[in-house]
C-alpha positions in Angstrom: 148.3 138.3 240.3 148.5 137.1 243.9 150.8 139.0 246.3 153.2 136.8 248.2 152.8 136.9 252.0 154.3 135.0 254.9 151.9 132.2 254.4 151.7 132.3 250.6 149.0 134.9 249.7 147.8 138.0 251.3 144.1 137.6 251.9 141.3 139.3 253.8 142.5 137.5 256.9 146.1 138.7 256.8 147.0 140.7 259.9 148.8 144.0 259.1 151.4 145.8 261.3 152.5 149.2 260.2 155.9 150.8 261.1 155.4 154.6 261.3 158.2 157.1 260.9 159.1 160.4 259.3 161.2 159.9 257.2 160.6 156.2 256.6 163.3 155.1 254.1 165.8 154.0 256.7 163.7 151.4 258.4 164.9 147.8 258.3 162.4 146.2 260.7 159.9 145.1 258.1 162.4 142.8 256.4 163.4 141.1 259.7 159.8 141.0 261.0 158.4 139.5 257.8 161.2 136.9 257.7 160.2 135.9 261.2 156.5 135.6 260.3 157.5 133.5 257.2 159.6 131.2 259.4 156.7 130.8 261.9 154.1 130.4 259.1 152.1 133.4 260.5 149.6 135.2 258.2 150.9 138.7 259.0 152.9 141.4 257.3 154.7 144.6 258.3 154.6 147.5 255.9 156.1 151.0 256.2 153.7 154.0 256.8 155.2 157.4 256.1 153.2 159.8 258.3 154.4 163.4 258.5 154.6 165.0 261.8 151.8 167.5 261.2 149.5 164.6 260.2 150.3 162.3 263.1 147.3 163.2 265.3 144.9 162.7 262.5 146.5 159.4 261.6 146.2 158.1 265.2 142.5 159.1 265.3 141.8 156.8 262.4 144.3 154.0 262.6 142.4 152.0 265.2 139.4 152.0 262.9 141.3 149.7 260.5 140.3 146.3 261.9 142.9 144.3 260.1 145.6 146.5 261.6 147.0 144.6 264.6 149.2 147.5 265.8 152.0 149.9 265.0 155.7 149.9 265.5 156.7 153.5 266.2 160.0 155.1 265.6 161.6 158.6 265.0 160.1 161.1 265.7 156.9 159.7 267.3 158.1 157.7 270.3 157.1 160.4 272.8 154.3 162.1 270.8 152.3 158.9 270.7 152.0 158.7 274.5 148.9 161.0 274.5 147.2 158.7 271.9 147.5 155.6 274.1 144.6 154.4 276.2 146.9 152.1 278.2 150.6 151.9 278.9 152.7 149.0 280.0 155.1 149.5 283.0 158.1 149.7 280.6 156.5 152.5 278.5 155.3 154.4 281.6 158.7 154.2 283.3 160.7 155.6 280.3 158.0 158.0 279.0 158.2 156.6 275.4 156.5 154.0 273.3 157.9 152.1 270.3 154.9 149.7 269.7 151.1 149.8 270.2 148.6 147.0 270.1 145.0 147.6 269.1 142.5 145.6 271.1 138.7 145.4 271.2 137.4 147.5 274.1 133.7 146.8 273.7 130.9 148.7 272.0 132.9 148.8 268.8 135.8 150.8 270.4 139.4 149.7 270.3 142.0 150.4 272.9 145.5 151.5 272.1 148.0 149.8 274.3 151.6 151.2 274.2 154.8 149.4 275.2 158.5 149.9 274.8 161.1 147.2 273.9 164.0 149.5 272.9 165.8 149.1 276.2 165.4 145.4 276.5 166.2 145.0 272.8 169.4 147.1 273.1 170.6 145.2 276.2 169.7 141.9 274.6 171.6 142.8 271.4 174.7 143.6 273.4 174.4 140.4 275.4 173.9 138.4 272.2 177.2 139.8 270.8 179.1 138.9 274.0 179.1 142.4 275.6 178.4 142.4 279.3 177.3 145.7 280.8 177.4 145.3 284.6 180.0 147.5 286.2 180.7 149.5 283.1 181.0 153.3 282.8 178.6 154.1 280.0 178.3 157.2 277.7 175.0 157.9 276.1 174.5 160.5 273.3 170.8 161.5 273.1 168.0 162.1 275.5 164.9 161.2 273.4 162.6 158.1 273.5 165.2 155.5 272.6 167.8 157.0 274.9 165.4 156.9 277.8 164.6 153.3 277.2 168.3 152.3 276.8 169.3 154.2 279.9 166.7 152.6 282.2 167.5 149.1 280.8 171.2 149.5 281.4 170.7 151.0 284.8 168.6 147.9 285.7 171.5 145.7 284.6 174.0 147.2 287.0 176.1 149.7 285.1 178.4 151.6 287.4 177.9 155.1 285.9 176.2 156.9 283.1 177.3 160.1 281.3 174.6 161.7 279.2 175.3 164.1 276.3 172.6 165.9 274.4 172.5 169.0 272.3 169.8 170.3 274.7 171.5 170.2 278.1 168.0 170.7 279.6 166.7 167.4 278.2 169.9 165.6 279.3 169.4 166.9 282.9 165.8 165.9 282.8 166.7 162.3 281.9 169.5 162.4 284.5 167.0 163.4 287.2 164.5 160.7 286.2 167.3 158.1 286.4 168.4 159.2 289.8 164.8 158.9 291.0 164.4 155.4 289.7 167.9 154.1 290.2 169.5 155.9 293.2 172.5 153.6 293.2 173.5 154.8 289.7 176.1 157.5 289.3 174.6 159.8 286.6 176.2 163.0 285.2 176.1 165.2 282.2 178.9 164.7 279.6 180.3 166.4 276.6 180.8 165.5 272.9 184.3 164.0 273.5 183.9 161.0 275.9 187.2 159.8 277.4 186.8 157.4 280.3 184.0 155.1 279.3 184.1 151.5 278.2 180.7 151.6 276.4 179.7 154.6 274.3 176.2 154.6 272.6 174.6 156.8 270.0 170.9 156.9 270.5 170.4 160.1 268.4 169.2 160.2 264.8 172.6 161.4 263.6 173.9 158.9 261.1 170.5 158.4 259.3 171.2 161.1 256.6 174.3 161.6 254.4 176.3 164.5 255.7 175.2 164.2 259.3 177.7 165.3 261.9 179.1 162.6 264.2 176.9 162.4 267.4 180.2 162.3 269.4 183.9 161.8 268.9 185.2 158.4 269.7 188.8 159.5 269.5 189.5 159.7 273.2 187.9 156.5 274.3 190.2 153.9 275.8 191.4 150.8 273.9 188.9 148.0 274.2 185.9 150.3 274.5 182.7 149.3 272.6 181.0 151.9 270.4 177.4 151.0 269.8 174.7 152.4 267.5 170.9 152.5 267.7 170.8 153.8 264.1 170.2 150.9 261.8 169.8 152.4 258.3 173.2 150.9 257.6 175.5 148.7 259.6 178.6 150.9 259.4 177.6 154.4 260.2 180.2 157.2 260.1 180.5 156.9 263.8 181.3 153.2 263.7 183.6 153.7 260.8 185.6 156.3 262.8 185.6 154.0 265.8 186.7 151.0 263.7 189.6 153.1 262.3 190.8 153.6 265.9 190.6 149.8 266.6 187.6 150.1 268.9 185.0 147.4 269.0 181.8 148.4 267.1 178.3 147.2 267.7 175.6 147.6 265.0 172.2 149.1 265.4 170.5 146.1 263.9 171.3 143.9 266.9 168.8 145.9 268.9 166.1 145.2 266.3 167.0 141.5 266.0 166.2 141.0 269.6 163.0 143.1 269.6 161.1 141.6 266.7 160.1 138.3 268.4 159.0 140.2 271.5 157.0 142.6 269.4 155.3 139.8 267.6 154.4 138.3 271.0 153.0 141.6 272.2 150.8 141.9 269.1 149.5 138.4 269.8 150.8 137.1 266.4 152.9 134.3 267.9 
């Protein structure tokens, strides 16, 4: 029985994109990406690859050998780990020190290069803009200091936010991100924050908290001012416990999937599929 693909049937010419994570069950990018490929009539599919952390180096040593594999979308917990496996980095990936997509390309003599980029920041900002949320001049609170947080922080700094408060369970990682932002964006007021933000008009969760049932809230939205926007990068479900709590308080909520919706076309372009 033939397997349906975006152009009708998966064949030996179908280009494959893998999304790599550990765990993998929460990912929603394949559905959106494959819908885009179907809409454009492109013979390509995205499939989930569950790679455990202890196996990631072995996986990256062999993945470029699969010639039908156009590239990888990379998510938690591999956005920083994958840097050492890339042969080239785009300016965006180099600036934030994290990668969320790689493209495999012929490098001659049978070798393939691994080109890493990052669309998390542009995707998050684009998602906010698409929902009518301007960011210039805002005081922003960011929970997290990992790969997604770095990309989001740099993107919002470039868009003219007034100040950024960073909260992370590891204060050392939060300070490291703050120092990096001060070096790249000297006009930005950056400070460390706590788990109960109070004077911000945009509060963002870029941690993994909310992926699993029973997770603690990444921060409390209870002291945020009326009219504040509470935004997620988690996209397993639209209404995470954080957004449910924010909604109960009458705050504006912004779903994690909006970031993904903006990224998928840019990812397809980066992979030379459209």
